[in-house]
N, C-alpha and C positions, 0 to 999 in steps of 0.2 A: 649860626650854631646848629649843628645837625641835631635832629631830634632822635632821642634814644627810645626805641620801641618799648613800650611798657610790657613787662612780662604778664602773660595771661594769668589771671587768678583762677585757680581751679578750686571750685567749691567742694566741700566735704561730701555734699550730697552726690556729686558726680563721681567721686572716687569710691564711693561705697563705704560701709562701716569700717572703722579702723579695727585692725587686729588687736585683740586684747592680749595681754601678757600671759605667760604660762602660769604665773601665780594666781591670776584671776580666773583661770579656767576651773570649771566644776569637775571634781574627781568622779570617775565612773562608779556607779553603785556596785559593790562587790557581790559576786554571785554566791548564793548559799552553797556550802560544801555538802555534797550528798552523804548521808550517813549510811550505815549498813542496811542492806536490803532485807526487808522482813521475810521470814521463811514462807514459802508458798504453802497455802493451805492444802491439805490432802485432797486429792481428787475424789469426787463423790463416786461411791461404788467400787473404789479400789480396795481389794481385800488386803488385810494385814497379814502378818505371819500366821500360818496355819499350823496348829499343833497336830502332831501325828495321832491318828486314832489308836486307841489301845488295841493290843492284839486280841483277835477273836478267840474266845475260849471254846474249846471243843465241848460239844454237848456230851453228857454222860451216856455211856452205852446202855442200850436197852438189854438188860440181863435176860429178858425173855427171848430176845432175838438171837442172843449168842449162846444160849443154853441148848445143847444138842438134844434133839428129840429122838424118838425111837427110829431106828434105821428101817426104811422101807425095803421092798424087794429090789428096787433099782438103785438104792443109795450105796455108793462105794464105801467099803469099810476102811478103817485106819491102816490096816495092814496092807491094803491094796494101794494106798497112796504113797507109802514109804517103802522103798526097795528093801527086801529082806537082807540082801548082801550087797556090799559096796562094789563098784566097778574096780577092777584091778588092772593096773598098767605097769609094765616092766620097762625100765630104762637100762639097757646094758652098760655096765661100767666095771672097771677093775676095783679091787679093794682100795687102792690108793686114790682112785678118781671117783669113788662113790659119793663122798661128801660134796665134792664140787658139782656132781650131777644133781644131787638133791638141792643144792643152792640154785642151780639153773631152773629146776622144776618149780621151786618156790617163786622165783622171779616171774616165770611165765604165768603162774596161778594169779599172782597179784596184778599183773598186766591185763589179764583176762577179766578182772573185776572181782576176784575173791578178796574178801576182807582179811587183813592179817590175823585177826582173832579166830579165823576159821581153819587155820592150818596148824598142825602138830607135826614136828619132825622128830623122828626117833633114830638114834645111832646105835649100831650093834657093837661098835668098837670104841675108839676114843670119843669122848663127848665133843660136841660142837664148841668152838671157842666162846660163843656167847654164853652157853651153859656153864662153862668153866669160870668165866668172869663173874657171872651172877651168883654162883655158888660160893664164891670167895666172900660174899657179904652175909652168908648164912642161909640155912635151909628155909627159914621163915620168909626172908625177903624174896628168895627164889620162887617159892610156891605162891607167894602173894601175887606175883606177876602172872602166874598161871591162872589163878582164880579171877584176876581182873579181866582176862580175856581180851586185852586190847592189842596184842601183837602176836607174831609168830612165836610159838613156844618150842624150845629144843630140850629134849630129854634123852638121857642115856637109857638103854634098854633095861638096865637094872632098876631104874627109877620110874619107868614109864607106866608101871601098874597103877601108880597114884594119879596119873593124868586122866582128865575127863575126856569124854568123846568129843570129837570135832568133825565137821563135815569132810575135811580132807586130812589124810595122814600120809606123810612121806617118810619112807624108811631108807636110810643109807646103810647098806651092808658094807661097812668099812672094816670088817674083821673077817679073817678066814676061819674063825671058830664056828663050826656048824651048830654046836650046841647053843651058842648065843643067838644065831640066826633062827634056829628052831624055836627059841623062846620068844624072840621079838616079833616074828611075822604073825603068829596066831594072835598075839596081844594087839598088834597094830590093826589086824583085821576086825577085832571087836571094837576098837576105838574109832574106826572110820565110819562116818555116817553115809557118805555118798561115793567117795573115791579113795582108793589106796594106791599109792605110787611107790614102787620098790625099785631102788637103784642099786645094782650090783651084778654079780656074775649070774647069768641066766641058768647055767647048769646047777649051781648051788641052790638058787632060789627055787627052781622047779623040783629039785630033789627034796627040799624041805616041805614045799606045799603039796607034793605028791601029784602034781599036775603041771601041764605046760601052760605058761602065761603068755 
């Protein structure tokens, strides 16, 4: 009877430890969930919001320094600093174009740096449209704007005697009436502090002024 070879017995020690079932495995320890990060502390020496410094107040004037003393032999007098008569400029224009020429003169004055409140415009004929518009609100409102001195002021020759002096006066001779021109030009001359600009017919203007401009 043939012999059946005996199956070799493999010991557990030779196979190594048996694998444990999934249920017997130990669950991994859950990692802690990170919470919100704390705000970073302010850096040392970092300046916070700086409040603007209050405006510097001007020191009061020294009245003794501003009070004029007796004029010495070399001190210029007030009459020497202010010109006795304004400079006169003539812009040739027809009666119909005198008002437009005056408007162009005003634009050039403002572009050159003159403040609007330094300019007075006088018309010998029809008033400027601005004056007509403002007078529709009443004389009080019209002259209140003149007294404020914030803008160019337009006045008809018949009303210009109430206007105060300004550094520059522009006259638009937009009327052929010589009597109106003869009244407006001397008045404008007294109201102009530094410059008088006359827009109109040169022959008529020179005849009224009695000299060539």
